[in-house]
C-alpha positions in Angstrom: -19.1 -0.3 21.0 -21.2 -2.8 19.3 -18.5 -5.3 17.9 -20.8 -5.8 14.7 -20.2 -2.2 13.9 -16.5 -2.0 14.7 -14.5 0.3 12.3 -11.7 -2.3 12.3 -14.0 -4.8 10.4 -15.8 -4.5 7.1 -19.5 -4.6 7.6 -21.1 -7.6 6.0 -24.7 -8.8 5.4 -25.6 -11.2 8.3 -27.4 -13.5 5.9 -25.1 -13.8 2.9 -21.9 -12.1 4.3 -21.9 -9.7 1.2 -19.9 -6.6 2.1 -21.3 -3.1 2.7 -24.8 -3.9 3.7 -27.2 -1.0 2.8 -30.3 -2.1 4.9 -30.8 -3.0 8.5 -33.7 -4.7 10.4 -34.2 -2.4 13.4 -36.2 -5.0 15.4 -34.1 -8.1 14.6 -30.7 -6.1 14.7 -29.5 -7.8 11.5 -27.5 -6.1 8.7 -28.9 -6.8 5.2 -28.0 -6.4 1.6 -30.7 -5.5 -0.9 -31.1 -9.1 -2.3 -31.5 -10.5 1.3 -34.3 -7.9 2.3 -36.9 -10.2 0.8 -35.6 -13.3 2.4 -35.5 -11.7 5.8 -39.1 -10.3 5.4 -40.4 -13.8 4.3 -40.0 -15.0 8.0 -43.6 -14.0 9.2 -43.0 -15.6 12.6 -42.1 -12.1 14.0 -42.3 -8.5 13.2 -39.7 -6.7 11.0 -38.6 -3.1 10.3 -36.1 -2.6 7.5 -34.5 0.7 7.1 -31.5 2.2 5.3 -28.6 1.3 7.3 -27.8 4.9 8.2 -31.2 5.2 9.8 -30.7 2.1 12.2 -31.4 2.6 15.9 -34.6 4.6 15.3 -36.8 1.7 16.4 -37.4 0.6 19.8 -40.3 -1.4 21.6 -42.6 0.6 23.9 -41.9 -0.2 27.5 -45.5 0.3 28.4 -47.1 -1.5 25.3 -44.7 -4.3 24.6 -46.4 -5.3 21.4 -46.0 -1.9 19.9 -43.1 -0.1 18.4 -42.2 3.5 19.3 -42.6 5.6 16.3 -42.8 9.0 18.0 -40.8 11.0 20.4 -42.1 13.2 23.2 -40.0 16.2 23.4 -41.1 17.3 27.0 -40.6 13.9 28.4 -37.6 13.1 26.2 -38.6 9.5 25.5 -39.9 7.3 22.8 -43.6 6.6 22.7 -46.0 4.6 20.6 -49.4 5.5 19.2 -51.1 3.9 22.3 -49.1 6.2 24.5 -50.6 9.1 22.6 -54.1 7.8 22.8 -53.8 7.2 26.6 -53.6 11.1 27.0 -50.6 10.6 29.1 -48.6 12.9 26.7 -51.6 15.3 26.2 -50.5 18.9 25.1 -46.8 17.5 24.8 -45.1 18.1 21.5 -44.7 14.9 19.7 -42.4 14.4 16.6 -41.5 11.5 14.4 -38.8 9.5 16.2 -36.6 9.2 13.0 -36.5 12.9 12.8 -35.7 13.4 16.4 -32.9 10.8 16.4 -31.5 12.4 13.2 -31.6 15.9 14.8 -30.0 14.5 17.9 -27.1 12.7 16.2 -26.5 15.9 14.1 -25.9 17.8 17.5 -23.8 15.0 18.7 -21.9 15.1 15.3 -21.2 18.9 15.7 -20.1 18.6 19.2 -17.6 15.9 18.2 -16.3 17.8 15.3 -15.9 21.0 17.5 -14.1 19.0 20.2 -11.8 17.4 17.6 -11.1 20.5 15.5 -11.3 23.4 17.8 -11.2 22.7 21.6 -8.9 19.7 21.8 -6.2 21.3 19.7 -6.2 24.3 21.8 -5.6 22.2 25.0 -2.8 20.4 23.2 -1.1 23.6 22.4 -1.6 25.0 26.0 0.1 22.0 27.6 2.9 22.0 25.2 3.6 25.6 26.3 3.9 24.5 29.9 7.6 23.3 29.7 8.6 26.6 28.2 7.0 28.5 31.2 8.8 26.3 33.6 12.2 26.9 31.9 11.6 30.6 31.9 10.7 30.7 35.6 14.0 28.6 36.4 16.1 30.8 34.1 14.8 34.1 35.6 15.3 32.7 39.1 18.7 31.7 38.3 19.6 35.0 36.8 18.3 36.8 39.9 20.4 34.6 42.2 23.5 35.3 40.0 23.1 39.1 40.4 22.5 38.7 44.1 25.7 36.5 44.5 27.7 39.0 42.7 26.6 41.7 45.0 27.1 39.5 48.0 30.7 38.8 47.0 31.4 42.5 47.2 30.0 42.7 50.9 31.9 39.6 52.2 30.9 38.0 55.5 29.1 41.1 57.0 26.0 40.6 54.6 25.7 36.8 54.5 22.6 36.9 56.6 21.0 39.4 54.3 22.0 37.4 51.2 20.5 34.3 52.6 17.3 36.1 53.3 16.8 37.4 49.9 17.7 34.0 48.3 15.0 32.5 50.3 12.5 35.1 49.0 13.6 34.1 45.4 13.3 30.5 46.1 9.8 31.0 47.7 8.7 33.0 44.7 10.0 30.4 42.3 8.2 27.7 44.3 5.0 29.7 44.2 5.4 30.3 40.4 6.1 26.6 39.6 3.2 25.6 41.8 0.8 27.9 40.0 2.2 26.5 36.7 1.9 22.9 37.9 -1.6 23.5 38.9 -2.5 24.9 35.6 -0.9 21.9 33.9 -2.8 19.5 36.0 -6.0 21.3 35.3 -5.3 21.1 31.5 -4.4 17.5 31.7 -7.4 16.7 33.6 -9.6 18.6 31.0 -7.8 16.8 28.1 -8.6 13.5 29.7 -12.2 14.4 30.0 -12.3 15.7 26.3 -10.7 12.4 25.2 -13.2 10.3 27.1 -16.1 12.5 25.8 -14.9 12.0 22.2 -14.9 8.3 22.8 -18.4 8.3 24.2 -19.7 10.6 21.4 -18.2 8.3 18.8 -20.1 5.3 20.4 -23.4 7.3 20.5 -23.1 8.0 16.8 -23.2 4.3 16.0 -25.2 2.9 18.8 -28.5 1.2 18.3 -29.8 2.2 21.7 -31.8 5.3 21.0 -32.4 5.7 24.8 -28.6 6.4 25.3 -28.7 8.8 22.4 -31.6 10.8 24.2 -29.9 10.9 27.3 -26.9 12.7 25.7 -26.1 16.1 27.2 -23.6 18.3 25.5 -20.5 19.3 27.5 -19.1 21.5 24.7 -20.1 24.8 26.3 -18.3 23.5 29.5 -15.2 22.8 27.5 -15.3 26.1 25.6 -14.1 27.7 28.8 -10.5 27.3 28.1 -7.8 27.0 30.8 -6.8 30.3 32.5 -3.5 31.8 31.3 -1.1 33.5 33.7 0.1 37.1 33.1 3.3 37.0 35.0 5.5 39.9 36.0 8.8 38.3 37.0 10.6 39.6 40.0 13.7 41.6 39.2 16.9 42.6 41.1 18.2 46.1 41.0 21.7 46.6 42.5 22.4 49.6 44.7 25.7 51.3 45.7 27.0 49.3 48.7 26.8 51.0 52.0 27.8 49.2 55.2 25.4 51.4 57.3 22.5 50.4 55.2 23.4 46.8 54.0 20.0 45.4 53.5 18.6 48.4 51.6 21.6 48.9 49.4 22.0 45.2 48.5 19.2 45.6 46.0 15.4 45.8 45.6 13.7 42.5 44.8 10.4 42.9 43.2 7.6 40.5 44.0 6.4 37.8 41.8 3.0 38.8 40.2 0.7 36.2 38.6 -2.6 37.2 37.2 -5.1 35.0 35.4 -6.5 35.6 32.0 -9.7 34.0 30.9 -10.1 32.6 27.3 -12.7 30.8 25.4 -12.2 28.7 22.1 -14.3 29.8 19.2 -15.8 27.1 17.2 -15.3 27.4 13.4 -19.0 27.2 13.3 -19.4 30.4 15.3 -16.9 32.4 13.3 
C-alpha cells in the first residue's frame, strides 16, 4: 500500500500540508487542496492532470507513445490506450471506452467483492471453523460411550471373550481415528480457505486505493470460488447393541457395532446482494 494513502495517517496537501486534500495530480502524483491547484498548474515545465481525489489513478502514460496520456480503455485487450493507439488501427473494431468510466466500473466490482467477502463468505467460514471443536468432542464422547458399553459386556464374559473385546475396541478406535481424520481434513481445508480470503481482502483493499491502474485491470474476482463453501459431514455415529450372552456364540452375542458413516453435504453462501 502506498504510505501516502495509509489509513493510519491523515491525508494532507503535499504543498501546504492542509488536511483532507480534495484534488490530486494524476501525473505528478501529488495531493492538492483547492487553493494549491493553481499554484501547481502554474509550473508549466511539465504536464499536469488534476482530478477529484477519489478519481485518482485513472491517468497513465501510454507505453507505446510516451508523450501521450492514456484516456481510453480497450475492453478486448484490457489495457489503457491513447488516441494515437486508436488511430494506428491496432485496436480496430475493438470496443473502446473512457478510461475513467472503466476504472470506476472495475473498482465498483472490487468493492462489491470485498463487501461480499467481509459480510457473507468470511463470517460463514469463521462459524464453520468454530464448530469443529464441538464435532471432535462429540466424536470422542460417542467413542467413549461405546467403549463403556463394550467393557460392561466384557466384564460379564470374563477371560473367555477378552480377544473378542480387544478386536471390537480396535474397530471403534479405528472408526474414531477415521472420523477425527475426516474432521481434521475439513478443518485444514477451512483454515486454508480462511487464510486465502484474508489475503484476498488485504489485496482488494490495496487495489481500491492504488494509483496503478494496470494492477486494477489485472484483477480477477475469486468470489465465485469462495462461494463454494466447505463440505459438511452428515455423520451416522456407530452404536453398540448388547445381546444376551452365549458362550457358544461369544462374538455374535457380545453386540453389534455399526459402522461409522460419513457423508458430505455441499453448501454455497448466498450474498446479500443475491437475496
